[in-house]
Structures are given as structure tokens and as C-alpha cells.
N, C-alpha and C positions, 0 to 999 in steps of 0.2 A: 720244817719240824712238824711232826704229826700233831694234829689238834690245835696248832697255833693259828691265831687269827691272821688273815692275809694282811700284809702291810699295804697301806693306802698312801701313796705319795701325793702330797697336795701341791707341791711346787717343784720347779726344776732343781732347786737346791735340796730336794728330798726332805723338807721339813715334814715330820710325820706325827700327827696328834694321836695316832694309834700305836705308837712305839711301846714295846713292853715296858711296864713300870710307869708309864705316863699316867698321872691321875686323871680320871674321867668322872663326869657327873651325868646323871640322868636329868634332863631338863624338861620343863613343861612350857617353856617359852622358846619358840622357834622363829627363825628368820629366813627370809629369802628376798633377794633383790629382784623385784618384779620387772623393772624397766629403768632406763636412763632417759631423762628428758631435759630439754633446754629450758632454763628459767632465766629471768632477768633480775638483777639485784636492784636495790634502791638507787644505786649509782648508775643505773642503766647499762650495766655490763652483763653480757650473756655468760652463763656457766652451765655445766652439766650437773644435774641433781640425780642421785641414785635413789630411787624410791624403794624403800624397804617395807615389806609386809612383815608385821610382827604378830605372831599368833601367841596370845597370852591365855593359856589354859583353854584353848579352843576358840577364843574370840579374836578376830583379826582387826588390825588397824594398819594404816600406812604412815610412814614418816620419811620425808626426803632429806638427804644430806649430800653435800658436795664433797669432793675428794679431800679438800683441806680439813673438813670436819673429821674424816677418818684419820687423817694424820694427827690431829690433836688428841683424839681418843687413844690411838695407838701409843703415842708418846706418854700420855698421862698414865696409862696402865703399866707400861714398862717402868715408869718412874715410881709409881705407888705400889707396885707389886714386884719387889725385887725377886729375881729368880724365875719369874713366870716366863714360859716359852710361848711366844706368839709367832705366827708366820710373819715374814716381812711384808711390808706394803709393796704393791706393784710399783714399778718406776713411775716417777712423776711425769716424765716425758715433756715434750715441747708443746704438743697440741692436744689438750684435754678434750677437745670436741671431735677429734678424729674417730670415725666409726670403729676402726679396729682397736684403738686404744681404749675406747669406752667399753667395748664388748669384753676385752680381756680384763679390764678393771672390775667390771660387774661380777665376773666369775670369781676373781681373786678376793675382792672385798667381801663377798658373801662367805667364802671359806674362812676368812679372818674372823668375821662375826660369829660363825658357828664354832670356831676354835675357842673364842672368848667365852661363849656360853657353856662350854664343856670344861672350863678351867675353874676348879674350886677357888683359887686365889682371886680370879676376876669376879666370880659370882658373889664372893664374900667381901670384896673390897669396900672399905668404909665410905669412900666419897661417892659411890654409886655411879661412877663414870659411864659404864656400859648401860645401866638401867636408865639413866637420864638421856643418853644418846638415843635409846630406843623408845623413849617416852613411855616407859612402863611404870604404872602407878605403884606406890609403896605396898599395898596389899598383895600385888602380884610378886613383888620382890621377896616379901616375907614367905609367901607360899612356895615360891620357886626355891628359895634357900632351904626351906624345910624338906622339900623333896630331893633336892640336888646334893646337899652337903650334910651327910649324917652327923658330923660333929656340931652342926648348928641347931639340931632338933630340940635340944633342951632349952636353949635360949629363945628359939622362935615359937615354941609351943604356947607360951602365954600370949604373945602378940597374935599368933594365928587364931587363938580362941576369941579374940576381939572382933573377928570378922562376922560373928553372929549378932553384934550390936546393930541397932537400927540404922545408924549413920553409915554403915558399910553394906547396906542391903544390895547395892549394885555390885559388890565384890564377893558376896558370900558364895557365888557359884563355884569359886575355886575350891571350896571345902568339899564339894561333891565330885571333884576330879578323881578318876580311878587311882592315880598314884597317891594322892592325899588320903583318900579313904583307906587304901591298903595299909599305909604307914600308921594312920591313927588306930586302925583295928589291931595292927601288930603291937603297937604301944600299949593298947588296952589289955592285950593278952599277957603282957609281961609283968 
């Protein structure tokens, strides 16, 4: 179709977050899985941790999670957000430490996280499953919801205004982000 966005297939089953009519949000929180590394549990068992870089309005941090954490997150969101479309998890497999399995999971798990961040239902979900998983602080959640989900702007405006209070001095930088400034200026013009 002329002028149509190209379809981007994320999985072999052709799950497509860019399908026509699929709700999309602009996000100021971005993720990428930097690496997978072997870690040891308190029970002295070795497991693979996927280290996620979380960029929160331009500031980055890292958070590690094992595959089973992704399973719990995925299940919780599908349960708490009826009707949300998320890509399926990569197969659990037999050997989670196999280099080929880890490499494939790294790519697929990152795609799942990105799909979650672009889903209005997930971004607005009340239990904050994704935000807690990514270890994103509440001020970032509020600012991200303000930018990402237009229907939330009225409710988040009062809370967003609190970021100028002294106790949030480490969080006020989010108010200066281009997307936030543009939306606040647009709101002031109306």
C-alpha cells in the first residue's frame, strides 16, 4: 500500500507490534539487553542472567534478570492486562546455558521488553509489574506515563508537578526532557 509503514515481523509466528490499528506509545524509557552472564544463586546453582540496560529519560542503569523472571513478568502482564498482545516467550529449552539458546533468548527477550514499553495497557498497569522489573523509580513511571499515554495526562499532571519539590531534586531532570517540555508547552497553549 502506498504510504503504509512497512510491516516488521518480530517472530517466526509473525507477531507484529507495528500492525495497523495496534496502539503504540512514545516512550522515554528504553531498554536493551547488553549481555548474558553466568551467576551463582545462594543455593550455589549456576544460572544465566540477562543484563538489561535501562535508559530512563537519558540516564542509564543496569538490572540483571534470569529467564524465569521474564516468565513471571510475562504471565503477570497477560493476567493483569486482559487483551494485551505480547510476543510469546522464546522456548524454555533444555539447556539455558547453551550459547546458541542464550543468544536467541537475548534477542527475543529484548523484543518482548520493547513491545511491553510500547503497550499503553502495560505502561498504565496498576501493579507496576514492568516498572518494578526494570527497577524504574516512581517519578520516571509518572513522567513516562505522561509522555506515553495521552489519556493519563490529566491524572499525572498534579503528580508530575511534585517533581519540583526539594525531595525530588534527583528526579527533576525528567521535567527538562524534550518530550515533557513539548507536552507541557502544548498544554499551556490550550
